[in-house]
C-alpha positions as CSV (number, residue, x, y, z in Angstrom):
1,M,-67.4,-64.4,-11.5
2,E,-67.1,-60.7,-12.0
3,K,-68.5,-58.4,-9.3
4,I,-70.9,-55.8,-10.7
5,I,-70.7,-52.4,-9.0
6,P,-73.9,-50.4,-9.5
7,Q,-73.5,-46.9,-10.9
8,P,-75.1,-44.1,-8.8
9,A,-78.2,-42.6,-10.2
10,Y,-77.9,-38.9,-11.2
11,H,-80.8,-36.6,-11.1
12,W,-81.3,-32.9,-11.7
13,H,-82.4,-30.8,-8.7
14,A,-83.1,-27.1,-8.4
15,V,-81.4,-25.1,-5.6
16,Y,-82.0,-21.7,-4.2
17,T,-78.9,-19.4,-4.1
18,K,-78.1,-16.4,-2.1
19,S,-79.4,-13.2,-3.7
20,R,-77.5,-12.3,-6.9
21,A,-75.0,-15.2,-6.3
22,E,-76.1,-17.6,-9.1
23,K,-72.9,-17.3,-11.1
24,K,-70.7,-17.5,-8.0
25,A,-72.5,-20.7,-6.9
26,Q,-72.2,-22.1,-10.4
27,F,-68.4,-21.5,-10.4
28,E,-67.9,-22.9,-6.9
29,L,-69.9,-26.1,-7.6
30,N,-68.1,-26.6,-11.0
31,E,-64.8,-26.3,-9.1
32,Q,-66.0,-29.2,-6.9
33,G,-66.8,-31.3,-10.0
34,I,-70.6,-31.0,-9.8
35,E,-72.5,-30.7,-13.0
36,V,-74.4,-27.3,-12.9
37,F,-76.8,-25.7,-15.3
38,L,-77.5,-22.0,-14.9
39,P,-79.9,-20.8,-17.5
40,L,-78.6,-17.4,-18.7
41,Q,-80.1,-15.0,-21.2
42,R,-78.4,-12.0,-22.8
43,K,-80.2,-8.7,-22.1
44,L,-79.5,-5.1,-22.9
45,R,-79.2,-3.2,-19.7
46,Q,-79.4,0.6,-19.5
47,W,-77.4,2.7,-17.0
48,S,-77.4,6.5,-16.8
49,D,-74.2,6.8,-18.9
50,R,-74.3,3.7,-21.1
51,K,-76.0,0.6,-22.4
52,K,-74.4,-2.9,-22.2
53,W,-75.3,-6.5,-23.1
54,V,-75.1,-8.7,-20.0
55,E,-75.9,-12.3,-19.3
56,M,-78.6,-12.5,-16.6
57,P,-80.1,-15.6,-15.0
58,L,-83.4,-16.6,-16.6
59,I,-84.7,-17.5,-13.1
60,S,-83.3,-15.3,-10.4
61,G,-82.1,-17.1,-7.3
62,Y,-82.1,-20.6,-8.8
63,L,-79.7,-23.0,-10.6
64,F,-79.8,-26.7,-11.4
65,V,-77.4,-29.4,-10.2
66,R,-77.1,-32.9,-11.6
67,I,-76.0,-35.1,-8.7
68,S,-76.2,-38.5,-7.1
69,R,-77.3,-39.0,-3.5
70,K,-73.6,-39.1,-2.5
71,E,-73.1,-35.4,-3.6
72,Y,-76.4,-34.2,-2.0
73,D,-74.7,-32.7,1.1
74,K,-71.7,-31.4,-0.8
75,V,-74.0,-29.0,-2.7
76,L,-75.4,-27.6,0.6
77,Q,-71.9,-26.9,1.8
78,S,-71.4,-24.3,-0.9
79,N,-71.1,-20.7,0.3
80,Y,-73.7,-19.5,-2.1
81,V,-76.4,-22.3,-2.0
82,V,-79.2,-21.8,0.5
83,T,-81.3,-25.0,0.1
84,Y,-82.9,-27.4,-2.3
85,V,-86.2,-26.6,-3.9
86,R,-88.5,-29.0,-2.1
87,F,-91.7,-30.7,-3.4
88,E,-93.7,-32.6,-0.8
89,G,-90.9,-32.5,1.7
90,T,-88.1,-33.8,-0.4
91,A,-85.7,-32.2,-2.9
92,A,-87.6,-31.9,-6.2
93,I,-86.2,-34.0,-9.0
94,I,-86.4,-32.2,-12.3
95,P,-86.8,-34.6,-15.3
96,D,-83.9,-34.6,-17.8
97,Y,-86.1,-33.6,-20.7
98,Q,-87.2,-30.4,-19.0
99,I,-83.6,-29.3,-18.5
100,E,-82.9,-30.3,-22.2
101,Y,-85.9,-28.2,-23.3
102,L,-84.6,-25.2,-21.3
103,K,-81.2,-25.6,-22.9
104,M,-82.8,-25.8,-26.3
105,M,-84.8,-22.7,-25.7
106,L,-81.8,-20.7,-24.6
107,K,-79.5,-21.9,-27.4
108,Q,-81.7,-20.3,-30.1
109,D,-81.5,-16.5,-30.3
110,V,-84.4,-15.8,-32.6
111,L,-87.2,-16.1,-30.0
112,E,-87.3,-14.4,-26.6
113,V,-87.7,-16.6,-23.6
114,S,-89.5,-15.5,-20.5
115,V,-90.4,-17.0,-17.2
116,T,-93.7,-16.8,-15.4
117,T,-95.0,-18.0,-12.1
118,E,-98.6,-17.9,-13.3
119,K,-100.5,-21.1,-13.0
120,L,-101.1,-22.1,-16.6
121,E,-104.4,-23.3,-17.6
122,P,-104.4,-26.9,-18.8
123,G,-103.9,-26.8,-22.5
124,K,-103.2,-29.0,-25.5
125,E,-99.9,-30.7,-25.8
126,V,-98.1,-29.6,-29.0
127,E,-94.9,-30.3,-30.9
128,V,-92.9,-27.6,-32.6
129,I,-92.5,-28.7,-36.3
130,A,-90.4,-25.8,-37.6
131,G,-88.0,-23.1,-36.5
132,P,-85.3,-23.2,-33.9
133,M,-87.3,-25.2,-31.4
134,I,-88.2,-28.0,-33.8
135,G,-88.9,-31.3,-32.0
136,M,-89.8,-29.8,-28.6
137,R,-93.0,-31.0,-27.0
138,A,-94.8,-28.6,-24.7
139,V,-98.1,-27.2,-23.6
140,L,-99.7,-24.5,-25.7
141,V,-100.9,-21.5,-23.7
142,R,-102.4,-18.3,-24.8
143,I,-101.2,-15.3,-22.8
144,H,-102.1,-11.7,-23.7
145,G,-103.4,-12.7,-27.2
146,K,-100.1,-14.3,-28.2
147,N,-99.4,-18.0,-28.8
148,K,-96.7,-19.2,-26.5
149,V,-95.3,-22.6,-25.9
150,A,-94.5,-23.4,-22.3
151,V,-92.2,-25.9,-20.6
152,Q,-93.6,-26.1,-17.2
153,I,-91.4,-27.2,-14.3
154,E,-94.1,-28.0,-11.9
155,Q,-91.8,-29.0,-9.0
156,M,-90.6,-25.4,-8.9
157,G,-93.8,-23.6,-9.8
158,F,-92.2,-22.0,-12.9
159,A,-92.8,-22.2,-16.6
160,A,-90.4,-21.0,-19.3
161,L,-92.3,-19.5,-22.1
162,V,-91.3,-18.9,-25.7
163,E,-93.5,-17.4,-28.4
164,V,-93.8,-19.7,-31.4
165,P,-95.7,-18.9,-34.6
166,V,-98.9,-20.8,-34.9
167,N,-97.7,-22.3,-38.3
168,D,-94.7,-23.9,-36.5
169,I,-96.7,-26.1,-34.1
170,R,-99.0,-29.1,-34.4
171,L,-101.2,-30.8,-31.8
172,V,-99.9,-34.1,-30.5
């Protein structure tokens, strides 16, 4: 009889990093073999003598790690990680689909992605049926007269917002 060894369960968690150390934390954790997702967005920055396109973290001070319980403490030993984002006393688990939606939002370069800490009013669930975000399910919110689709990461108190034309969405 063959012995079956259970595979460890991997989950996404959000971690706080030291100030302006998101990329350093990402590099260090990658070097240790830990899967890391740092949502970055290209922005045009203005200095007194020049303008330059730079990649900035979408959510300052945060990054996401996909780990098993065995790697939990290894992440905290990083020089740039402060602690896990906690929800009801334990490290918040971020569902895989929310990370995939964030990745999808950042892959496209047609629509601008923004982040808000506003508590979104409960809205209708919609599916994007056209454009670069096709197939994404999210909550429709109306902010400042614009239609935006939000992927809310409740465990962190954040929502990533992207403006989608009304014709590109349908109610679910």
